[in-house]
Backbone of each chain as nested JSON, in Angstrom:
{
  "chains": [
    {"id": "A", "residues": [
      {"number": 1, "name": "MET", "atoms": {"N": [-11.791, -18.345, -8.853], "CA": [-10.838, -18.336, -7.659], "C": [-9.937, -17.179, -7.684]}},
      {"number": 2, "name": "ILE", "atoms": {"N": [-9.321, -16.822, -8.856], "CA": [-8.363, -15.684, -8.863], "C": [-9.188, -14.387, -8.766]}},
      {"number": 3, "name": "ALA", "atoms": {"N": [-10.366, -14.351, -9.331], "CA": [-11.098, -13.154, -9.296], "C": [-11.58, -12.924, -7.849]}},
      {"number": 4, "name": "ALA", "atoms": {"N": [-11.879, -14.09, -7.156], "CA": [-12.17, -13.893, -5.677], "C": [-11.142, -13.394, -4.813]}},
      {"number": 5, "name": "LEU", "atoms": {"N": [-9.885, -13.899, -5.147], "CA": [-8.733, -13.484, -4.382], "C": [-8.504, -11.963, -4.612]}},
      {"number": 6, "name": "LEU", "atoms": {"N": [-8.519, -11.582, -5.91], "CA": [-8.307, -10.147, -6.189], "C": [-9.413, -9.301, -5.528]}},
      {"number": 7, "name": "GLY", "atoms": {"N": [-10.671, -9.76, -5.601], "CA": [-11.805, -9.066, -4.899], "C": [-11.377, -8.924, -3.493]}},
      {"number": 8, "name": "LEU", "atoms": {"N": [-10.949, -9.95, -2.847], "CA": [-10.621, -9.845, -1.389], "C": [-9.503, -8.904, -1.209]}},
      {"number": 9, "name": "ALA", "atoms": {"N": [-8.464, -8.924, -1.91], "CA": [-7.321, -7.898, -1.88], "C": [-7.806, -6.548, -2.006]}},
      {"number": 10, "name": "VAL", "atoms": {"N": [-8.644, -6.346, -3.008], "CA": [-9.093, -4.882, -3.232], "C": [-10.006, -4.562, -2.168]}},
      {"number": 11, "name": "ALA", "atoms": {"N": [-10.826, -5.365, -1.662], "CA": [-11.779, -4.999, -0.588], "C": [-11.006, -4.673, 0.756]}},
      {"number": 12, "name": "GLY", "atoms": {"N": [-9.961, -5.494, 0.989], "CA": [-9.255, -5.24, 2.109], "C": [-8.46, -3.903, 2.061]}},
      {"number": 13, "name": "THR", "atoms": {"N": [-7.908, -3.497, 0.931], "CA": [-7.233, -2.314, 0.772], "C": [-8.189, -1.137, 0.87]}},
      {"number": 14, "name": "LEU", "atoms": {"N": [-9.288, -1.327, 0.267], "CA": [-10.263, -0.125, 0.279], "C": [-10.926, -0.02, 1.708]}},
      {"number": 15, "name": "ALA", "atoms": {"N": [-11.006, -1.073, 2.441], "CA": [-11.443, -1.001, 3.733], "C": [-10.453, -0.191, 4.663]}},
      {"number": 16, "name": "CYS", "atoms": {"N": [-9.18, -0.525, 4.371], "CA": [-8.202, 0.179, 5.177], "C": [-8.198, 1.676, 4.735]}},
      {"number": 17, "name": "CYS", "atoms": {"N": [-8.47, 2.03, 3.571], "CA": [-8.554, 3.42, 3.054], "C": [-9.861, 4.038, 3.714]}},
      {"number": 18, "name": "LEU", "atoms": {"N": [-10.797, 3.293, 3.857], "CA": [-12.132, 3.753, 4.514], "C": [-11.825, 3.996, 6.031]}},
      {"number": 19, "name": "GLY", "atoms": {"N": [-11.123, 3.151, 6.668], "CA": [-10.739, 3.273, 8.06], "C": [-9.865, 4.582, 8.211]}},
      {"number": 20, "name": "LEU", "atoms": {"N": [-9.011, 4.798, 7.324], "CA": [-8.184, 6.01, 7.32], "C": [-9.055, 7.245, 7.289]}},
      {"number": 21, "name": "LEU", "atoms": {"N": [-10.063, 7.148, 6.582], "CA": [-10.932, 8.396, 6.419], "C": [-11.855, 8.55, 7.621]}},
      {"number": 22, "name": "LEU", "atoms": {"N": [-12.25, 7.438, 8.285], "CA": [-13.267, 7.582, 9.336], "C": [-12.613, 7.867, 10.672]}},
      {"number": 23, "name": "LYS", "atoms": {"N": [-11.371, 7.465, 10.918], "CA": [-10.739, 7.618, 12.09], "C": [-10.27, 9.1, 12.264]}},
      {"number": 24, "name": "ARG", "atoms": {"N": [-10.113, 9.567, 13.592], "CA": [-9.847, 11.057, 13.756], "C": [-8.457, 11.267, 14.126]}},
      {"number": 25, "name": "ASP", "atoms": {"N": [-7.871, 10.352, 14.856], "CA": [-6.542, 10.617, 15.48], "C": [-5.505, 9.992, 14.494]}},
      {"number": 26, "name": "ALA", "atoms": {"N": [-4.399, 10.595, 14.351], "CA": [-3.355, 10.043, 13.401], "C": [-2.805, 8.685, 13.755]}},
      {"number": 27, "name": "LEU", "atoms": {"N": [-2.63, 8.395, 15.089], "CA": [-2.205, 7.139, 15.447], "C": [-3.262, 6.084, 15.129]}},
      {"number": 28, "name": "ASP", "atoms": {"N": [-4.565, 6.39, 15.288], "CA": [-5.64, 5.341, 14.883], "C": [-5.519, 5.151, 13.377]}},
      {"number": 29, "name": "ARG", "atoms": {"N": [-5.383, 6.278, 12.6], "CA": [-5.226, 6.17, 11.102], "C": [-3.972, 5.322, 10.72]}},
      {"number": 30, "name": "LEU", "atoms": {"N": [-2.955, 5.459, 11.539], "CA": [-1.747, 4.662, 11.316], "C": [-2.04, 3.147, 11.295]}},
      {"number": 31, "name": "HIS", "atoms": {"N": [-2.933, 2.671, 12.098], "CA": [-3.221, 1.324, 12.247], "C": [-3.723, 0.766, 10.809]}},
      {"number": 32, "name": "TYR", "atoms": {"N": [-4.539, 1.543, 10.258], "CA": [-5.197, 1.19, 8.93], "C": [-4.156, 1.168, 7.823]}},
      {"number": 33, "name": "ALA", "atoms": {"N": [-3.3, 2.19, 7.9], "CA": [-2.153, 2.304, 6.88], "C": [-1.282, 1.117, 7.025]}},
      {"number": 34, "name": "ALA", "atoms": {"N": [-1.011, 0.607, 8.232], "CA": [-0.17, -0.492, 8.391], "C": [-0.786, -1.806, 7.983]}},
      {"number": 35, "name": "ALA", "atoms": {"N": [-2.044, -1.862, 8.206], "CA": [-2.777, -3.111, 7.778], "C": [-2.836, -3.326, 6.35]}},
      {"number": 36, "name": "ALA", "atoms": {"N": [-2.865, -2.267, 5.476], "CA": [-3.077, -2.419, 4.087], "C": [-1.67, -3.035, 3.53]}},
      {"number": 37, "name": "GLY", "atoms": {"N": [-0.577, -2.973, 4.208], "CA": [0.615, -3.538, 3.715], "C": [0.988, -4.841, 4.133]}},
      {"number": 38, "name": "THR", "atoms": {"N": [-0.045, -5.486, 4.774], "CA": [0.137, -6.99, 5.251], "C": [-0.601, -7.973, 4.464]}},
      {"number": 39, "name": "LEU", "atoms": {"N": [-1.905, -8.045, 4.651], "CA": [-2.587, -9.15, 3.924], "C": [-2.874, -8.931, 2.421]}},
      {"number": 40, "name": "PRO", "atoms": {"N": [-3.284, -7.782, 1.986], "CA": [-3.601, -7.551, 0.602], "C": [-2.561, -7.96, -0.305]}},
      {"number": 41, "name": "PRO", "atoms": {"N": [-1.255, -7.542, -0.102], "CA": [-0.211, -7.83, -0.953], "C": [0.103, -9.279, -1.032]}},
      {"number": 42, "name": "ALA", "atoms": {"N": [-0.113, -10.074, 0.086], "CA": [0.024, -11.437, 0.162], "C": [-0.996, -12.17, -0.681]}},
      {"number": 43, "name": "VAL", "atoms": {"N": [-2.216, -11.642, -0.541], "CA": [-3.275, -12.282, -1.36], "C": [-3.062, -12.104, -2.833]}},
      {"number": 44, "name": "VAL", "atoms": {"N": [-2.622, -10.954, -3.25], "CA": [-2.269, -10.639, -4.637], "C": [-1.226, -11.593, -5.034]}},
      {"number": 45, "name": "ALA", "atoms": {"N": [-0.222, -11.707, -4.265], "CA": [0.913, -12.696, -4.608], "C": [0.444, -14.088, -4.74]}},
      {"number": 46, "name": "VAL", "atoms": {"N": [-0.431, -14.548, -3.938], "CA": [-1.03, -15.955, -4.158], "C": [-1.843, -15.957, -5.45]}},
      {"number": 47, "name": "ALA", "atoms": {"N": [-2.582, -14.927, -5.778], "CA": [-3.345, -14.94, -7.026], "C": [-2.426, -15.026, -8.245]}},
      {"number": 48, "name": "VAL", "atoms": {"N": [-1.301, -14.351, -8.149], "CA": [-0.328, -14.285, -9.245], "C": [0.277, -15.754, -9.36]}},
      {"number": 49, "name": "TRP", "atoms": {"N": [0.493, -16.413, -8.257], "CA": [1.146, -17.774, -8.305], "C": [0.044, -18.691, -8.883]}},
      {"number": 50, "name": "LEU", "atoms": {"N": [-1.164, -18.584, -8.427], "CA": [-2.136, -19.438, -9.087], "C": [-2.373, -19.24, -10.651]}},
      {"number": 51, "name": "GLU", "atoms": {"N": [-2.082, -17.933, -11.0], "CA": [-2.259, -17.669, -12.426], "C": [-1.091, -18.027, -13.265]}},
      {"number": 52, "name": "GLU", "atoms": {"N": [0.168, -17.872, -12.721], "CA": [1.364, -18.183, -13.521], "C": [2.067, -19.394, -13.147]}},
      {"number": 53, "name": "GLY", "atoms": {"N": [1.846, -19.925, -11.956], "CA": [2.61, -21.086, -11.579], "C": [4.034, -20.53, -11.157]}},
      {"number": 54, "name": "LEU", "atoms": {"N": [5.09, -21.452, -11.274], "CA": [6.44, -21.094, -11.002], "C": [7.006, -20.284, -12.208]}},
      {"number": 55, "name": "ALA", "atoms": {"N": [6.913, -19.038, -12.152], "CA": [7.365, -18.124, -13.292], "C": [7.879, -16.859, -12.754]}},
      {"number": 56, "name": "GLN", "atoms": {"N": [8.491, -16.03, -13.685], "CA": [9.047, -14.777, -13.316], "C": [7.971, -13.87, -12.57]}},
      {"number": 57, "name": "PRO", "atoms": {"N": [6.836, -13.709, -13.144], "CA": [5.85, -12.782, -12.541], "C": [5.513, -13.265, -11.104]}},
      {"number": 58, "name": "SER", "atoms": {"N": [5.465, -14.614, -10.851], "CA": [5.144, -14.977, -9.511], "C": [6.245, -14.562, -8.548]}},
      {"number": 59, "name": "LEU", "atoms": {"N": [7.498, -14.861, -8.965], "CA": [8.565, -14.309, -8.115], "C": [8.666, -12.942, -7.928]}},
      {"number": 60, "name": "ASN", "atoms": {"N": [8.375, -12.053, -8.87], "CA": [8.2, -10.678, -8.781], "C": [7.163, -10.234, -7.786]}},
      {"number": 61, "name": "ALA", "atoms": {"N": [5.976, -10.854, -7.829], "CA": [4.892, -10.595, -7.0], "C": [5.343, -10.913, -5.593]}},
      {"number": 62, "name": "THR", "atoms": {"N": [6.032, -12.042, -5.406], "CA": [6.49, -12.526, -4.081], "C": [7.447, -11.424, -3.469]}},
      {"number": 63, "name": "VAL", "atoms": {"N": [8.413, -10.999, -4.228], "CA": [9.288, -9.959, -3.776], "C": [8.611, -8.659, -3.358]}},
      {"number": 64, "name": "VAL", "atoms": {"N": [7.607, -8.342, -4.095], "CA": [6.875, -7.081, -3.799], "C": [6.13, -7.244, -2.451]}},
      {"number": 65, "name": "ALA", "atoms": {"N": [5.52, -8.49, -2.321], "CA": [4.731, -8.657, -1.064], "C": [5.736, -8.777, 0.123]}},
      {"number": 66, "name": "LEU", "atoms": {"N": [6.861, -9.398, -0.07], "CA": [7.794, -9.473, 1.063], "C": [8.308, -8.137, 1.407]}},
      {"number": 67, "name": "ALA", "atoms": {"N": [8.572, -7.326, 0.257], "CA": [9.099, -5.967, 0.524], "C": [8.203, -5.156, 1.366]}},
      {"number": 68, "name": "LEU", "atoms": {"N": [6.88, -5.198, 0.986], "CA": [5.87, -4.445, 1.756], "C": [5.747, -5.029, 3.188]}},
      {"number": 69, "name": "LEU", "atoms": {"N": [5.791, -6.329, 3.293], "CA": [5.699, -6.9, 4.654], "C": [6.779, -6.655, 5.545]}},
      {"number": 70, "name": "VAL", "atoms": {"N": [7.942, -6.388, 4.991], "CA": [9.11, -6.111, 5.866], "C": [9.29, -4.554, 6.001]}},
      {"number": 71, "name": "LEU", "atoms": {"N": [9.222, -3.799, 4.93], "CA": [9.507, -2.394, 4.966], "C": [8.385, -1.531, 5.525]}},
      {"number": 72, "name": "ASN", "atoms": {"N": [7.173, -1.925, 5.355], "CA": [5.982, -1.108, 5.828], "C": [6.017, -0.976, 7.268]}},
      {"number": 73, "name": "PRO", "atoms": {"N": [6.153, -2.129, 8.046], "CA": [6.141, -1.995, 9.538], "C": [7.29, -1.178, 10.066]}},
      {"number": 74, "name": "ALA", "atoms": {"N": [8.505, -1.186, 9.365], "CA": [9.567, -0.305, 9.949], "C": [9.223, 1.124, 9.713]}},
      {"number": 75, "name": "LEU", "atoms": {"N": [8.478, 1.485, 8.563], "CA": [8.071, 2.876, 8.402], "C": [6.888, 3.244, 9.359]}},
      {"number": 76, "name": "VAL", "atoms": {"N": [6.02, 2.339, 9.536], "CA": [5.028, 2.572, 10.555], "C": [5.475, 2.819, 11.992]}},
      {"number": 77, "name": "HIS", "atoms": {"N": [6.52, 1.925, 12.405], "CA": [7.098, 2.004, 13.612], "C": [7.71, 3.484, 13.83]}},
      {"number": 78, "name": "ALA", "atoms": {"N": [8.637, 3.86, 12.784], "CA": [9.19, 5.186, 12.84], "C": [8.23, 6.283, 12.892]}},
      {"number": 79, "name": "THR", "atoms": {"N": [7.16, 6.218, 12.19], "CA": [6.115, 7.235, 12.243], "C": [5.41, 7.3, 13.55]}},
      {"number": 80, "name": "ALA", "atoms": {"N": [5.13, 6.183, 14.117], "CA": [4.456, 6.078, 15.466], "C": [5.266, 6.688, 16.404]}},
      {"number": 81, "name": "ARG", "atoms": {"N": [6.638, 6.496, 16.432], "CA": [7.496, 7.091, 17.424], "C": [7.418, 8.593, 17.242]}},
      {"number": 82, "name": "VAL", "atoms": {"N": [7.334, 9.091, 16.092], "CA": [7.332, 10.552, 15.931], "C": [5.928, 11.098, 16.353]}},
      {"number": 83, "name": "LEU", "atoms": {"N": [4.882, 10.368, 16.118], "CA": [3.622, 10.799, 16.39], "C": [3.364, 10.718, 17.94]}},
      {"number": 84, "name": "ARG", "atoms": {"N": [4.022, 9.859, 18.639], "CA": [3.79, 9.645, 19.975], "C": [4.496, 10.664, 20.898]}},
      {"number": 85, "name": "LYS", "atoms": {"N": [5.463, 11.358, 20.324], "CA": [6.261, 12.325, 21.177], "C": [5.314, 13.391, 21.666]}},
      {"number": 86, "name": "PRO", "atoms": {"N": [5.463, 13.708, 22.93], "CA": [4.58, 14.677, 23.504], "C": [4.893, 16.172, 23.075]}}
    ]},
    {"id": "B", "residues": [
      {"number": 1, "name": "MET", "atoms": {"N": [-9.439, -6.612, -21.541], "CA": [-9.844, -6.342, -20.121], "C": [-9.972, -7.763, -19.458]}},
      {"number": 2, "name": "ASN", "atoms": {"N": [-9.323, -7.721, -18.295], "CA": [-9.344, -9.05, -17.51], "C": [-9.558, -8.518, -15.961]}},
      {"number": 3, "name": "ALA", "atoms": {"N": [-9.655, -9.575, -15.306], "CA": [-9.869, -9.396, -13.821], "C": [-8.808, -8.525, -13.091]}},
      {"number": 4, "name": "TRP", "atoms": {"N": [-7.543, -8.706, -13.628], "CA": [-6.355, -7.955, -13.036], "C": [-6.602, -6.412, -13.26]}},
      {"number": 5, "name": "LEU", "atoms": {"N": [-6.938, -6.012, -14.492], "CA": [-7.154, -4.694, -14.839], "C": [-8.362, -4.087, -14.125]}},
      {"number": 6, "name": "VAL", "atoms": {"N": [-9.459, -4.816, -14.02], "CA": [-10.59, -4.445, -13.266], "C": [-10.227, -4.103, -11.836]}},
      {"number": 7, "name": "ALA", "atoms": {"N": [-9.462, -5.076, -11.257], "CA": [-9.019, -4.906, -9.839], "C": [-8.23, -3.642, -9.656]}},
      {"number": 8, "name": "ALA", "atoms": {"N": [-7.318, -3.473, -10.543], "CA": [-6.351, -2.323, -10.502], "C": [-7.141, -1.001, -10.549]}},
      {"number": 9, "name": "THR", "atoms": {"N": [-8.244, -0.981, -11.362], "CA": [-8.997, 0.251, -11.583], "C": [-9.896, 0.44, -10.396]}},
      {"number": 10, "name": "ALA", "atoms": {"N": [-10.426, -0.654, -9.72], "CA": [-11.112, -0.523, -8.562], "C": [-10.276, 0.074, -7.464]}},
      {"number": 11, "name": "LEU", "atoms": {"N": [-9.013, -0.538, -7.397], "CA": [-8.108, -0.069, -6.401], "C": [-7.768, 1.478, -6.381]}},
      {"number": 12, "name": "LEU", "atoms": {"N": [-7.943, 2.066, -7.574], "CA": [-7.658, 3.566, -7.652], "C": [-8.625, 4.297, -6.821]}},
      {"number": 13, "name": "ALA", "atoms": {"N": [-9.815, 3.794, -6.441], "CA": [-10.735, 4.437, -5.557], "C": [-10.145, 4.682, -4.159]}},
      {"number": 14, "name": "GLY", "atoms": {"N": [-9.158, 3.901, -3.835], "CA": [-8.442, 4.025, -2.566], "C": [-7.738, 5.37, -2.53]}},
      {"number": 15, "name": "TYR", "atoms": {"N": [-7.364, 5.968, -3.565], "CA": [-6.697, 7.281, -3.467], "C": [-7.541, 8.337, -2.959]}},
      {"number": 16, "name": "LEU", "atoms": {"N": [-8.825, 8.219, -3.172], "CA": [-9.744, 9.367, -2.746], "C": [-9.673, 9.568, -1.327]}},
      {"number": 17, "name": "PRO", "atoms": {"N": [-9.872, 8.639, -0.417], "CA": [-9.751, 8.874, 1.021], "C": [-8.454, 9.494, 1.423]}},
      {"number": 18, "name": "CYS", "atoms": {"N": [-7.317, 8.981, 0.826], "CA": [-6.055, 9.441, 1.225], "C": [-5.912, 10.909, 0.781]}},
      {"number": 19, "name": "LEU", "atoms": {"N": [-6.363, 11.186, -0.49], "CA": [-6.409, 12.555, -0.919], "C": [-7.14, 13.495, 0.047]}},
      {"number": 20, "name": "TRP", "atoms": {"N": [-8.312, 13.009, 0.471], "CA": [-9.199, 13.809, 1.431], "C": [-8.444, 14.137, 2.673]}},
      {"number": 21, "name": "VAL", "atoms": {"N": [-7.88, 12.988, 3.257], "CA": [-7.111, 13.286, 4.567], "C": [-5.911, 14.099, 4.413]}},
      {"number": 22, "name": "CYS", "atoms": {"N": [-5.289, 14.085, 3.233], "CA": [-4.199, 14.896, 2.918], "C": [-4.58, 16.421, 2.931]}},
      {"number": 23, "name": "LEU", "atoms": {"N": [-5.689, 16.732, 2.274], "CA": [-6.153, 17.996, 2.237], "C": [-6.757, 18.605, 3.428]}},
      {"number": 24, "name": "ARG", "atoms": {"N": [-7.468, 17.719, 4.229], "CA": [-8.362, 18.311, 5.346], "C": [-7.715, 17.953, 6.644]}},
      {"number": 25, "name": "GLY", "atoms": {"N": [-6.7, 17.075, 6.757], "CA": [-6.248, 16.738, 8.028], "C": [-4.972, 17.427, 8.451]}},
      {"number": 26, "name": "THR", "atoms": {"N": [-4.577, 17.031, 9.665], "CA": [-3.287, 17.826, 10.068], "C": [-2.113, 17.23, 9.364]}},
      {"number": 27, "name": "LEU", "atoms": {"N": [-0.877, 17.757, 9.629], "CA": [0.252, 17.311, 9.049], "C": [0.535, 15.798, 9.324]}},
      {"number": 28, "name": "ALA", "atoms": {"N": [0.255, 15.416, 10.581], "CA": [0.473, 14.035, 10.931], "C": [-0.507, 13.111, 10.242]}},
      {"number": 29, "name": "ASP", "atoms": {"N": [-1.751, 13.51, 10.089], "CA": [-2.696, 12.826, 9.176], "C": [-2.242, 12.592, 7.742]}},
      {"number": 30, "name": "ALA", "atoms": {"N": [-1.792, 13.753, 7.246], "CA": [-1.35, 13.737, 5.818], "C": [-0.161, 12.718, 5.666]}},
      {"number": 31, "name": "LEU", "atoms": {"N": [0.755, 12.716, 6.627], "CA": [1.842, 11.757, 6.625], "C": [1.431, 10.338, 6.545]}},
      {"number": 32, "name": "VAL", "atoms": {"N": [0.52, 9.974, 7.343], "CA": [-0.068, 8.592, 7.298], "C": [-0.757, 8.314, 6.061]}},
      {"number": 33, "name": "ALA", "atoms": {"N": [-1.531, 9.359, 5.508], "CA": [-2.26, 9.194, 4.282], "C": [-1.344, 8.888, 3.139]}},
      {"number": 34, "name": "THR", "atoms": {"N": [-0.283, 9.585, 3.097], "CA": [0.74, 9.317, 1.986], "C": [1.382, 7.942, 2.015]}},
      {"number": 35, "name": "GLN", "atoms": {"N": [1.499, 7.479, 3.28], "CA": [2.053, 6.126, 3.377], "C": [1.06, 5.081, 2.811]}},
      {"number": 36, "name": "LEU", "atoms": {"N": [-0.198, 5.274, 3.18], "CA": [-1.158, 4.348, 2.612], "C": [-1.344, 4.526, 1.121]}},
      {"number": 37, "name": "ALA", "atoms": {"N": [-1.207, 5.677, 0.643], "CA": [-1.306, 5.887, -0.8], "C": [-0.142, 5.189, -1.505]}},
      {"number": 38, "name": "ALA", "atoms": {"N": [0.946, 5.093, -0.978], "CA": [2.12, 4.495, -1.457], "C": [1.826, 2.91, -1.591]}},
      {"number": 39, "name": "THR", "atoms": {"N": [1.308, 2.409, -0.571], "CA": [0.881, 0.971, -0.58], "C": [-0.089, 0.715, -1.677]}},
      {"number": 40, "name": "VAL", "atoms": {"N": [-1.145, 1.522, -1.782], "CA": [-2.14, 1.426, -2.796], "C": [-1.477, 1.419, -4.277]}},
      {"number": 41, "name": "THR", "atoms": {"N": [-0.51, 2.395, -4.409], "CA": [0.281, 2.429, -5.702], "C": [1.031, 1.194, -5.955]}},
      {"number": 42, "name": "VAL", "atoms": {"N": [1.667, 0.575, -5.015], "CA": [2.367, -0.579, -5.207], "C": [1.427, -1.779, -5.659]}},
      {"number": 43, "name": "LEU", "atoms": {"N": [0.393, -1.852, -4.967], "CA": [-0.641, -3.024, -5.318], "C": [-1.174, -2.738, -6.732]}},
      {"number": 44, "name": "ALA", "atoms": {"N": [-1.579, -1.47, -7.043], "CA": [-2.093, -1.228, -8.321], "C": [-0.962, -1.474, -9.449]}},
      {"number": 45, "name": "LEU", "atoms": {"N": [0.222, -1.223, -9.258], "CA": [1.264, -1.54, -10.237], "C": [1.44, -3.053, -10.445]}},
      {"number": 46, "name": "VAL", "atoms": {"N": [1.374, -3.729, -9.319], "CA": [1.398, -5.296, -9.442], "C": [0.243, -5.776, -10.251]}},
      {"number": 47, "name": "LEU", "atoms": {"N": [-0.984, -5.272, -9.929], "CA": [-2.03, -5.773, -10.644], "C": [-2.1, -5.342, -12.137]}},
      {"number": 48, "name": "LEU", "atoms": {"N": [-1.575, -4.175, -12.453], "CA": [-1.43, -3.784, -13.873], "C": [-0.315, -4.613, -14.513]}},
      {"number": 49, "name": "ALA", "atoms": {"N": [0.695, -4.904, -13.86], "CA": [1.771, -5.7, -14.408], "C": [1.222, -7.059, -14.814]}},
      {"number": 50, "name": "GLU", "atoms": {"N": [0.475, -7.674, -13.931], "CA": [-0.214, -8.925, -14.255], "C": [-1.206, -8.868, -15.284]}},
      {"number": 51, "name": "GLY", "atoms": {"N": [-1.985, -7.787, -15.226], "CA": [-3.054, -7.54, -16.308], "C": [-2.625, -7.468, -17.548]}},
      {"number": 52, "name": "PHE", "atoms": {"N": [-1.472, -6.788, -17.802], "CA": [-0.887, -6.544, -19.085], "C": [-0.025, -7.679, -19.548]}},
      {"number": 53, "name": "GLY", "atoms": {"N": [0.301, -8.603, -18.588], "CA": [1.14, -9.776, -18.98], "C": [2.515, -9.501, -19.309]}},
      {"number": 54, "name": "ARG", "atoms": {"N": [3.103, -8.448, -18.586], "CA": [4.487, -8.126, -18.799], "C": [5.285, -8.178, -17.469]}},
      {"number": 55, "name": "SER", "atoms": {"N": [6.159, -9.045, -17.258], "CA": [6.875, -9.204, -16.106], "C": [7.829, -7.885, -15.78]}},
      {"number": 56, "name": "ALA", "atoms": {"N": [8.124, -7.265, -16.817], "CA": [8.871, -6.119, -16.643], "C": [8.244, -4.898, -15.854]}},
      {"number": 57, "name": "TYR", "atoms": {"N": [6.892, -5.0, -15.946], "CA": [6.195, -3.998, -15.252], "C": [6.088, -4.152, -13.822]}},
      {"number": 58, "name": "PHE", "atoms": {"N": [6.686, -5.286, -13.375], "CA": [6.723, -5.407, -11.776], "C": [7.902, -4.537, -11.275]}},
      {"number": 59, "name": "THR", "atoms": {"N": [8.824, -4.127, -12.114], "CA": [10.003, -3.36, -11.57], "C": [9.552, -2.082, -10.958]}},
      {"number": 60, "name": "PRO", "atoms": {"N": [8.682, -1.309, -11.549], "CA": [8.239, -0.09, -10.833], "C": [7.582, -0.307, -9.402]}},
      {"number": 61, "name": "ALA", "atoms": {"N": [6.843, -1.463, -9.404], "CA": [6.211, -1.792, -8.106], "C": [7.268, -2.034, -6.969]}},
      {"number": 62, "name": "ILE", "atoms": {"N": [8.281, -2.787, -7.327], "CA": [9.432, -2.989, -6.414], "C": [10.14, -1.731, -6.074]}},
      {"number": 63, "name": "VAL", "atoms": {"N": [10.375, -0.89, -7.036], "CA": [11.054, 0.314, -6.778], "C": [10.173, 1.27, -5.906]}},
      {"number": 64, "name": "VAL", "atoms": {"N": [8.921, 1.382, -6.215], "CA": [7.971, 2.224, -5.34], "C": [7.989, 1.636, -3.888]}},
      {"number": 65, "name": "ALA", "atoms": {"N": [8.002, 0.399, -3.774], "CA": [7.918, -0.248, -2.371], "C": [9.128, 0.225, -1.537]}},
      {"number": 66, "name": "ALA", "atoms": {"N": [10.204, 0.062, -2.221], "CA": [11.514, 0.475, -1.522], "C": [11.567, 2.023, -1.32]}},
      {"number": 67, "name": "LEU", "atoms": {"N": [11.271, 2.677, -2.329], "CA": [11.441, 4.149, -2.235], "C": [10.315, 4.794, -1.31]}},
      {"number": 68, "name": "SER", "atoms": {"N": [9.252, 4.198, -1.161], "CA": [8.188, 4.665, -0.148], "C": [8.775, 4.544, 1.181]}},
      {"number": 69, "name": "LEU", "atoms": {"N": [9.488, 3.631, 1.482], "CA": [10.196, 3.48, 2.874], "C": [11.155, 4.706, 3.029]}},
      {"number": 70, "name": "VAL", "atoms": {"N": [11.954, 4.846, 1.925], "CA": [13.059, 5.823, 2.074], "C": [12.339, 7.26, 2.291]}},
      {"number": 71, "name": "GLY", "atoms": {"N": [11.377, 7.507, 1.298], "CA": [10.719, 8.805, 1.382], "C": [9.944, 9.04, 2.691]}},
      {"number": 72, "name": "GLY", "atoms": {"N": [9.276, 8.089, 3.179], "CA": [8.581, 8.116, 4.325], "C": [9.503, 8.449, 5.566]}},
      {"number": 73, "name": "LEU", "atoms": {"N": [10.661, 7.691, 5.584], "CA": [11.6, 8.018, 6.637], "C": [12.14, 9.402, 6.625]}},
      {"number": 74, "name": "VAL", "atoms": {"N": [12.31, 9.964, 5.347], "CA": [12.838, 11.264, 5.306], "C": [11.78, 12.311, 5.837]}},
      {"number": 75, "name": "PHE", "atoms": {"N": [10.527, 12.092, 5.421], "CA": [9.439, 12.949, 6.041], "C": [9.41, 12.779, 7.477]}},
      {"number": 76, "name": "VAL", "atoms": {"N": [9.413, 11.643, 7.972], "CA": [9.365, 11.39, 9.439], "C": [10.499, 12.077, 10.126]}},
      {"number": 77, "name": "ARG", "atoms": {"N": [11.708, 11.956, 9.561], "CA": [12.807, 12.572, 10.106], "C": [12.839, 14.051, 10.112]}},
      {"number": 78, "name": "LEU", "atoms": {"N": [12.373, 14.686, 9.049], "CA": [12.337, 16.008, 8.952], "C": [11.094, 16.704, 9.723]}},
      {"number": 79, "name": "LEU", "atoms": {"N": [9.97, 15.997, 9.596], "CA": [8.829, 16.585, 10.263], "C": [8.878, 16.138, 11.692]}},
      {"number": 80, "name": "GLY", "atoms": {"N": [9.602, 15.266, 12.173], "CA": [9.645, 14.866, 13.546], "C": [10.266, 15.935, 14.449]}},
      {"number": 81, "name": "GLU", "atoms": {"N": [11.005, 16.88, 13.802], "CA": [11.695, 17.883, 14.587], "C": [10.556, 19.024, 14.838]}},
      {"number": 82, "name": "ARG", "atoms": {"N": [9.483, 18.958, 14.011], "CA": [8.448, 19.964, 14.269], "C": [7.483, 19.255, 15.166]}},
      {"number": 83, "name": "ARG", "atoms": {"N": [6.505, 20.025, 15.65], "CA": [5.585, 19.462, 16.593], "C": [4.351, 19.08, 15.574]}},
      {"number": 84, "name": "LEU", "atoms": {"N": [4.136, 17.661, 15.506], "CA": [3.04, 17.294, 14.666], "C": [1.737, 17.252, 15.197]}}
    ]}
  ]
}
């Protein structure tokens, strides 16, 4: 189960990296950069919770996932505003 | 060797597209690629921390997650004045 979750997280992240490579426009690439900071960290955090239960590593992984979930969109938004300027 | 370390190693392959885009793309493309590389770094650090079984190793991941925002905003602010 944990291996499957890890595989899913890694596959999702690598798919975002592949999308970054295949797209031509910077704004299109930004979509994939943003996506990598949403689902894969959450899946990894769930895997850590399944492995450790209620423990320090689980809380740490949750903090990391929440940090990426909150901070990454802010950065993506700021980047998109700059890229959108004529 | 456990599943966590294998996953972290597999995740390192995500650096290659980011590096390629940084080298071959425009300044705007490189900016986006570095942001994705930072996300890959954070995930790899979390996987390594769990793989080695040391909760203290989560600290760099948290720090990189926060600093990637700061660094990215600095780049966006400075490069935004130029035409990307």
